[in-house]
N, C-alpha and C positions, 0 to 999 in steps of 0.2 A: 166754450167749456170743454169741448172735445168728447171723448166717448162717455156714455153713461155707464156708471159702475153699479152693478147689482150686488146687493149684500143681503144675505139671509142669516138671521140669528135664530138658532134652534136650541130650545131649552125644554125644561120638564113642566113648569107650572106657570100661568099667567102672573107676571109681575117680576119674573127673573131677568128678562131681557132688559127691562127698564133699569133694574138695580145694578147689573153688572156691565151693560153695554149701551145704556140709555144716552150717554153723552156722546159716544162716537156715532151712534145712530142718528141723533139729532143733527150732528155736524155734517154727515154724508147728506142728509135730506136738505139741509139748508144750502149745500153747495149744488144741489139739483140732481142728486142721484137717488136711486131706488133701494129702499130698505123694506125687507119683510120680516116680521116677527112670526115664529112658529112655535106654539106650545104644544107638547106631545101628550099632555094630559089636560083635562077639563077643570082641574083644581077643586073637585068636589069634597076633598077632604080638608080644606083649609079654613075651617071656622069651628067655633064652639057652640053656636046656637043655630045657624042655618045649615041646611044639608039638601042633598038631592038636587032636583031641577031648580029650585029656588036659588041655591048657591051657584050652580052652573051658569044660570042666566044673570045673576048679579055680577059674577066675575067676568063674563063675556061683555057686559055692558061697560065695566071698568076698563077692559082691554080696548074698546073702541075709543073710549075717552082718552087714554094713554096714546093710542094711535093718532089721534087728532092733535094732541099736545106735543108730541115729538115730530110730527110731520111724516110719519111712516106712509109707505105706499099701501101696505097690506099688513093685517095681524090675523092670523088664522089659528084657531084652537081645535085640536083634534079630540074625538069623542072617546078617550081613554080614561078610566077612573083613576083619580089622585091615589098614588101608592100602588098602583097595579102595573106600572110600566115595566115591560120586559123587552130585551133586545132580540125580538123574533124576526124571522124572515119577512114576514108581512110588514113589520115597521121598517126593515132595512129597505125593502122596495118602495115603501111610501116616501122615505127620505130621499132615495135616488130620484124618484118621480119629482119631489118638491124642488130639489136642488136644480134638476135639469129644466123644469118648467120655468123657474125664475131666472135661468141662464146666469146662475151666480158666478161671480168673480171672486167673491169673498164669503166663506162660511165660518160662522162664529158659534161654538157650542161649548159644552162642558168637557171636562177631563175624562177619558175613558178609564183611566187606571186608579182612580181614587174618589174621594168624596164620600162623606158620611151618609148622605141621603141616597137610597137605592135608586129613586127615580132620576136624580141628577147624573148618577153614576152611569146608569143604563142608557140615558139620553146621549151622553158622551160616547158611550160604547157602540150604540146603534149607528151614530154618524161615522165613527171610525170604520165600522164594518161596511157601511155604504160607500165610503170614500173611494176605493179602488175602482167601482163600477160606474162612476158618474160620468167619466169622459172616456171616449175611444173604446167602449164595450157596447156596441148596439144591440147585442143579442140578450143583454139583461135588461129587463123592463123595456121590451122593444117598442111598446106603444107610445113611448115618449122619446123623441130625438135626443141622442146623447150628446154631450158637450165636445167640442173640439179640443178644448184645453182644460186641464183640471183647474178648479179654484184653489185659492189658498185657504187653508184650514187653520183658524186660530182658536185657542182655547181660553175661556174666561174662568178666573178663579171663583168658584162658589165660597159660601161662607166657611166651608170646612177645608178649602184648598189654599187659602191665603199664604200659609207658610211653606207651601210645597210646590208652588208655581215658578216658572221662569219668566221674568218680564222681558220678552223678546221684543215686544212691539208695544210702546207706550204712546198714548195720544193725550195731549194737553187739553182739558175740557173747561177751562175758566169761563170761556166765551159762551158756553152752552150749559153750564152748571144749573141755571134756573129752569131749563127746559127738562133737564134729566130729573130734578127734584119734582117738578110738576107731573112729569110721567109717572114717578113713583106715587105721588100723591093721588092719582087717579085710582089707584088700588087702595081705596079707604078700608075695604074689608080686611086687608092683610096687614098694612102698616099701622093702622090705628084701632083695629079691633082684635083680630086673631093673635098677632104678635104680642101686644101687651098681655092679653089673657093668658097665653102660653107661658109667659115669664111671671104669672101670679100677680099681675098688676090690675088695678081697677080700670075697666074700660069706661072712658069718658067721651061725651060728644064734643068734638074739637071743630068748632066753626071758624077759628081765627087761623089765617094761612100762616102767620108769622110763628104761631105755636106749633103748627104741624110741620113747618119748615125746619124748626129746631130739633123736633124729634126725628125727622128724616135725616138730617145732618149727622146727628149723633149715631143713628142706625147704621148708616152706610160709611161712616168716617173712615174706617180702615181701608176701605176699597177705593176711595177718591183722592185722599190726601197724597200728595207726592211723598214716597218713602224712599229710603236710600237704594233699595233693589230696582227702583224705576228710573234712577237718574242716568245710569249709562245709556239706556235705550233713548231716553229724551234727548240726551246730548248728541247721540248718533244720528238721529233723524231731524233734530231741530237746530243743532249747533249749540254750543255751550252757553252762549249769551242769551239766546231765546229760551233755552231750556230752563234757565234759572228764573224766567219770569212766571213760570207756572206754579200755582199753588195746588191745583186739582188735576188729576189724570186718571185714565183707565188703562190698565196693563192687560196684556195678552201674551200668550205662549204660542209659538209656532208648533203646531202638532207634528209628532215624529212621523206621522204617516203621510205628510205632505210629499208630493212628487218633487223631483229634483229641480232646483232652480226657484223654488217658492220664496226663499228669502230674498233673492235678487229682485223679485217682482213687487215687493212690499212698497217701496217708494213710489212706484208708478201707479199703484192702485190706492194710495193714500194722499190725495192731493192737499189735504190740509197740512202736511209737512212743508209745503211750499207756499201755501196760502197764508197771507199776512193781513188780510183785512176782509170785511164783508160778513164774517161770521160773528154775530153778536146776539146776545139773548134778547128775547122780545118779551 
């Protein structure tokens, strides 16, 4: 297989890594690489009935289930209240520490310059503030050895950024679509309780997987169906013939704060662009 690739996905609330990068993460895991999900808040604001420690523990349990379904190496949730995330110096140092300890080759996060949700925006901003210090700056967060080479930083479009992102790197996820959906499904409190309630819908107990699957497909449709803006990158990395085979994909933008040469490293760090077999849904 060659070198193990280390990927860390950093977001604001448990369930967002699954929703926006679950397919890519499952694919890296199936190919034998290491993926960590890091939620910067504990998600204690995400319900209409549960609150406090009860909700924190429930969402942590859902995250563990999602980790197992996606094949992640780690899933960590920081103890910051939902809705209270700020791009503080303390958070910057924590993110530097996390990226270094994971020896990340790829960091995936939210956009620092937009997004309707403050937590999501500040998650992206905190990562962008941390990025220049991750590699070759040993005197910042000196207790953790700095990296020799800066990772590639990719931005995933959250629900409010879909029309404003650039699809620089797009990964076909047809082969792992079921795993992505099952990863989202693990967060029952969000996709089947809080989200319907927030839209004024009646919350129902959903025991049938096909019914839940249909709801999930509708909920994340705009983020996974191949759209016109995704096609150039699909063709660039897969070739036109193979790109046309994909119905589902996940798009990412190369962060402006990447170090020089990041774009040229993408192909080497995304083995699925060359891999033509063996990654199948289970």
